Every structure is written in structure tokens, then in C-alpha cells.
N, C-alpha and C positions, 0 to 999 in steps of 0.2 A: 799617461797619468793625468794630464791636464783635462783631456776629454772626460775621463772618469769623474774627476772632481766636479766639472761643470754639470755633468749628468745628475749628480746627487745634490746640487745646490738647493733645490726646492725642499728636500728633506731637512737639510741643515738650516735653512732659513726659519723653519718652524721651531727649531731648537733655540735659535737666537732670540726669537720673539716670545719664548716661553709658552708656546701653544702646543697642543697635543695633535700629532699627525694621525692620519688613518692607520699607519703601521703601528703607532704606539697605542692607540685605542684598542686595537685587536690584541696586542701583546699584553695589555693590562688585564685582559680576560683570561690569559693563559693559566694562571694559578688556579682560579676557581674551576675552569673548564677541565683541567687535568685531574682535579679531585673527583669531579662528577664522572669522568670517563675511565676510572680505574676500577678493577674488580678484585674482590678478595674473599668471597664467600665459598667458592668452589675449591675443593681439596685437591691435592696433588697425590694421586695414587695410581701411577701407571703400572701396567703389567708388561708392556712391550716398548722398547726404545730403539731408535736408530741414531747412530752417530755418523754424521757426514764429516769426513776428514779432509783437510786441505792437501793439495799437492805442494810439497816443499820445493824450494829452489833446487836442492840437491836431487830430488826425484825428477824434476823437470829436465835437468841437464843429463841425467842418466837415461831418460826416455828419448831425448833428442839424439844422444850419442850412443845408441844401442850397439853392443858389441865391443865397446871400448873397455879396456882394462882400467882399474882404479888409477894406476900410474899414468896412463894416457889421458884420462879425464882430468887428473890433477894438473898435468902439464898444459892441457888446453885451457883450463880455467885460469891458471897462473899467467898464461900468455895474454889474457885479456884483463889482467889485474883483478881477478876475483879471488876471494879467500877460500880456497878449497877446504882447509881444516875448519874454518868457521861455518861453512855451509853444511859440512858433514856433522859437526857438533850440534848445530841447531836442529838438524833433521833427527838426530838421535834423541834429543830432548823432546821433540814433538812426538816421537814414537812412544817414549816413556810416559808422556802425558796421556796419550790415548789409552795405553795399558792401564793407567791409574783410573781413568774415567770408566773404562769397561769393567774393571775389577770391582769398583764401588757399586756400580749398577747391578752386576751379577750377584754380589754379596747380599744385596737387599732384595733378591728374588725377582729382579726385572730382566726378562729376556732381552738380549741386546745384540744388535747387528751393527758392525762397523763397515761403512761403504765409502767408495770414492764417488766423485760427482757423476761419473758415467753410470753408476749403479743406483743412483738416487732417483728412482722411477716413481711414477704416480701410484703404482701398485704397492710399492714399499712404503710410501708415505701414508697410504690408507691403512696399511697393516699396523703401523706404530701408534701408540697412545701419546708419545711425546717424541720430539725431534731435538737432537743436540747437534751443534756444529763445533768442531774441534779445529781451531785455526785463529783467524782474526775477522775483521769486518767483511773482507772480500768473500770468505766462505759463508758468512752469515747472509750476505746479500744474495749469493747464489742460491742458497736454500730458500730464502724468503720469496724469491721470484717464482719458485715452483709450487709453493704451498698455497692451495686455493681453499682449503677447509678453514673457515673462520674459528673453529673450535679446536684446531690442532696446534698445541703450543710449540713454539720454537725458542730454544734457549742457547745462547752462544757462550762458549768456553774459550778463553784465550790461552793458547798453548805456547806462545812466545812473548811473554809479558815485557821482556827487556827491549824488544824491537817493534812491538805492535801495540798501538794505543788501545784498540779493541773497544771503541765507544759503544758498539752494539752488543758487546758481551757482558757477562757478569763482571763486577769490579775485580780487576786483575790483582790488586794488592792482597786480597784475601781469598779469592776464589778462582785462581788460575787452574790450568789443567792438572798441575802437580798437587793442588790442594782441593781437588774436586769433592772429596769426601765431606768437607765442611759445607760446601754448597748444597750437596744432596741432602745432608742432614737438615738444613734449613728448609729446603723444599718439602721434605716429607713431614716436617713438623708444622708446616703451614706458615712459616715466618717470612712471608713475602706478599706482594700484591700482584694481581693480574693487571696487565695493561694492554690496551689495543693501540697498535701503530697503524695509522692510515696508509693506504697504498693507492697508487694511480692505476686506474683501468684505462686501457688504450683500445679504441675501436678503429679498425682500418677499413677504408672503402676506396673504390677507384683502383688505379694501377697498383699492383703488388699486394693487394689485400690478402691473397691466399699464399703468399710466399712464406716459406719456413725460415726461422731465424738462423743466423750464423752465430754459433757460439764462439766468442772471441778467444776463450781459453783453448778450444780445440784448434782454431785457426793458428794460434801462436805456436802450437805444437807441430802443425803440419807445414805451415809456411811462415815461420816466425820472422823471416826477413822481408815478407811482403804483406804488410798488415791489411791492406784494403783490396786484396786480389779478388775478392768475391763480388765486388760491385761492378755493375755495367759501366764501361767507360763511355765518354761522350761520343766518340766516333762509332762505337758499336751500336749506340742508340739509333743513329741515323741509318745504319746498314741493315738493321733487323726490322722485319715486318711485325707490327704489334697487332695481335688479335683482340680487338675491342670487346667482342662478345665474351671472351674468356674472363674479362675483368668486370663484367656487368652484374655479378652476383650480389647478394645482399651483404651489408657490412658484417665484418668478422671481428669478434673480440679476441685480441691476441692472447696466446696461452701463458703469458708471463705478466706479473704485476710488478710495478716499480715501488720499492720501499724508500729509496733515496731520491732518485731523479730520472728524468727522461731527457736525453739530448737529441736535438734534431738539427742537422746541418750537413754541409758538404763533407765528404769523407776526407778530402785533403784540406787541411786548415788554411792553406794559402789561397783557397778559392772563396769567393763571396757566396754566401747562402742567400737564396731568393725564395720567398714564400709569401703566402697570404695568411693572415692570422685574425681570428675573431675571439675576443675575450668576453665571456658572459654575454651581456646584451649590448656591448659596445659595437659600433660599426666596424666592419672588417678593414684591415689595413694591409698594404703591401710593404714588406720589409726587405731590405738588403742589410746583411749583418754577417758576423762570424758564427752565426747559429744561435739557437735559443735553448735555455735550460729551464726545465719545469720541475719543481721539487715538492716534497711533502715536508711536514714538520721535522721528521727524522733527517731529511736531507738538507734542511735549512742551516744546519751546523757544519755541513760538509762542503762540497764543491760550490754550491750556491753562495755560501757565506764567503768563501775565499775569492769568488768573482767580485763580490760587492763590497766587502769590508774595506775601510779606509785606514791607513796608518796615521799615527800622530803627525808625521811630517806633512801629509796632505791636508789635514785639518788646520795645522799651523799656517800653511800657505793660504788657505781660504780665509781664515780669520784675519790674516794680514791684509788681504784685499778688502775685507769688510771694514777693518780699522781705517784704511786709507779713504774709504767712501763715507766715513762718519767722523769728519774732523770736529774737534771740540768736545766729543763725548768723553766723559770721565770714567770710562770703563777700559781696563787693560785687557783687551781681547787676546793678547799674546802671553797671558799668565800661564805658566806650565800646568798648574792645577786645573785651570779652566779647559785647556787643550785636552788634557787627559780625560776629564769628565765628559766633554762633548764627544770625544772619540768613542768612549765606552758606551755612551747613550745611543749614539747612532748605530754602532756595530751590534749592540744588543737588540736593537729594533728589527734586525734582520732575522732573528730566530723566533720560532714559535713552537708550541708544544706538538709532539708527534701524534697526539690523539685528536687534534683539531681537524675537522673534515673540510680542508681547503688546501689549495696549492699556491705556491709562490712561483713567479716566473721572472726571468731576466733575459733581456736581449743583449748579446755580447757584441760590443763595438758597432752599434747601429749606425748606418749611413744616413746622414742628414744633408739634403741639398734641395735644389729647386723642384726636384721630382719626388723624392722620397722624404716624407715627414713621419717620424715615429712618435705618435701621440702618447703611447703607453709602453715605454721601454721596460718597465718592471712593475710589479705589484702582486696582489692576491687575486685568486679566481676560484670559482666553483667549476667552471667548464671552459675549456680552450679547444678551438678547432683550427687546425693548420693544414693548408693545402700547398703541396710542393710545387715549385717552379724551377726545380734543380735537376741536374743531369747525372750526378754521381753522388747522391746523398744517402744518408742513413738515419735511422731512428734507433737509438741505443738505450737499452733499459739497464740501469745500474752498472754500466760499464761491462756487462757480461753478454747480453744478447743483442745482436745487430740485425735490423730489418732494412731492406731496400726501401728508399723513400724518394723516388724520382718523380719527374713531372707528371702531375695528375693524381698522385697518391694523396689521400686525405686521412688525417689522424684526429680523432676526438679524444681528449683526455679529461677524465672525471674522477672524483672521489666518491666511492660507494661504501656505505656502512658495512655491507656484507663482505667487503674485501679486506677489512681491517685484520692485521696480523696479531695473533694472541701471543703474548710473551710475559715475562715476569720482571718485577722490580724488587730489589733488596733495599729497604730504607736504612 
């Protein structure tokens, strides 16, 4: 925690001095920018819809333990302190929500197909006029990574509002799966705004540029006790002959887009991640860290926020140090109201609007010593290029698709207007 506090001192200093930081200047533009970049003139009149349903925990356990009776499954789950009755009840509620969504769409003359993630194919996406997800944020992110048509709307419906926040879904208080008819009525009446959420495009070159992604959901089903079994281990790298010619083709744009964030680092969190990074026009740097996370405005309220936000106790500690260094000043830096306001101001500066065409990045636990100096551990960027110097690394998109990213692999991350995801907002 002490290292994290010291890392953020420059940002806090600007607050103490009543100056506006680079982060705050950009965030002051968010309100006007979000107004400019929302859309409301196009009507919602779909003829064909696809509903992507999530796999519930109950379904997952049933799939893993094929052939088991209900009593055997119950005994197994209770043996690891899982609530069998609760899992089954939530699964049944989820199924009822899907039935409610499907019935509402069909009753309004909309041809509807309900599919699992394995059936959510490019052909099916092209067939539909609108895409719905039935689940939570995870299901929405999975769908968003596959949708490449900027004019194909994606709308999330929360089917488990009591246990899922569903920040990417329609407001769960009024428009959960069980109350979908109310949401559909608003959509058909045009009582909404279109909004574009920016996504990160990733271009791979060098080693592994043509590798196919590992779907972590599938891996969990097949080898759920060996999470990183697909990655080449360090000893295997030295034993295998690498054909350089096979990896000399032109750069390849990855088939998935990141709505929340991209994480790059060693597969095993206990290992140090080593890579070269170039941010916009800044000189490239060599970093050793616990990995790097790059997010959109959508992702700035998610993992990125939780990596960087500071609790009031940390702010109080820093203000206490500042008070000790300013003897004689007639300002009570330890006033609880001041601590609260500084905490809120700093943490709010981490967020930015999902429609803004920029990325935020943060280096996790950067190593600083006589050899490695991290000049830009976090900030905003239009373009980021990272070259791997790691042996067992991965590039993970929205926690769902994992690509090998070992020594020699190069990833270029950018925001492109044509990649923005079309969705709706209820005011």
C-alpha cells in the first residue's frame, strides 16, 4: 500500500495545490463529449433478434459432472460448501427470465433465437437486427468481443439482479429479465438514446501473431483445475525449434475487440512480467512489473479503477505526512470532510466516458531500481505498443480470450471510431 500511495503522490499534490491535473482536464470534458457522441434519431424496429444466454453455475457443474444424478451432484456441491438449492433456484430464475424475454419479443412480431456462447457465431450475428444478452456483465463482454459491425446494437439484460450488478446491462431495478416487457416497450417507442462505447483494437506481429485464442470459459470446462495449461512453459521454449519464417508474415488484427480492458503479463502472477512499451510519441521503456492493464472508458470503472483507487485511510496517511512537512500552516489536513473530498476527487479522476476515443493504462507494481526506471506508470494514450520479453505470458481480452504473448510478440493497441459498439441508454 505504501508503494501505491507514493506512486500517486504527483496526482494528489495537484489537488493540494488547487491546480487542475491532466487527468482532471480531460475528465472535465466528459460531460460535453458524451452529449456529442450519443445518438437518438434512428428508430428501433428490429425484425430478427438473437439472445445470448449465460451458462449458470448450476449448468456449469452439471456439464463438468456429466452422468451424475441430482443427489450425487448435491452431495458433491455440499461437500465443498456450495449451496445446491441456491444454485438450482437461481438457474430456474434465469430460465424464467429468458422465457420472459423471448415471449415479449415474439409477441411483438420479432423472430427470436436463443443461443449459448458456442452457437454465437459470425453468421448468426449477421442474421440478427439486434443482439441481446441474458445474464450479467460477463455475458455482455463475451458478446461485445465478437460483434464487429458498428451498426449492430447490443443490449444487456440482467437476469440475476439480486446477485449481479450488471453495469453494462439496462437498469436492473426496472428492466431486469423478469420485467423485460417494460424495456422492450420503451425501445419500440423510441424512449432511449443510442450510445457508442469505444473498444480497443489489437494488432499482433512477430511471434504468435497467427495463434488462435484460448477461450478461458472453454478451458475452465475442460481443465478447470489447470488454468494456464495452454501456455508454453519456459523449459519447453528452449527445447523446441522456432521457425522464424512462419512468424514473418504481415501484422494481424485480432478477431476480438476489448470493451473493458486488455491485460498483458506473465500467466503466473508470482512471476515478474518483462516487456518494452511505447506510449504515443514517448520514447520506449523497458518495464518489469506485475503486468499492464489497458482500458477504455467503459473499463475505467472496472478493474482499472480498483487497481488505482485509494481508500480514505491511504489519503489520511498521505495528508498526515503533508501536515508534518508543513509546520505552522493553519490548515487542518486531517479534517474528515477534507479527507473525504480529496478521496472522492482523486478516485473520480480515474473514470472517463465510454464514448471518448482514448485508452487509460496502468502498470501494476512497477519495479524501480538502478536499472529499471518507469517514467510513465499510468496515464492516457491514443496508441500503445508492447513487445514481449516474457517466457510464459498472455494477452487477455476482457477476461475471456487469451492469446500467447511470449518473447518477440508485439501488440499494438488503438482506438478506432469504426470499432465503437452501438448500444442504448435509458435516461
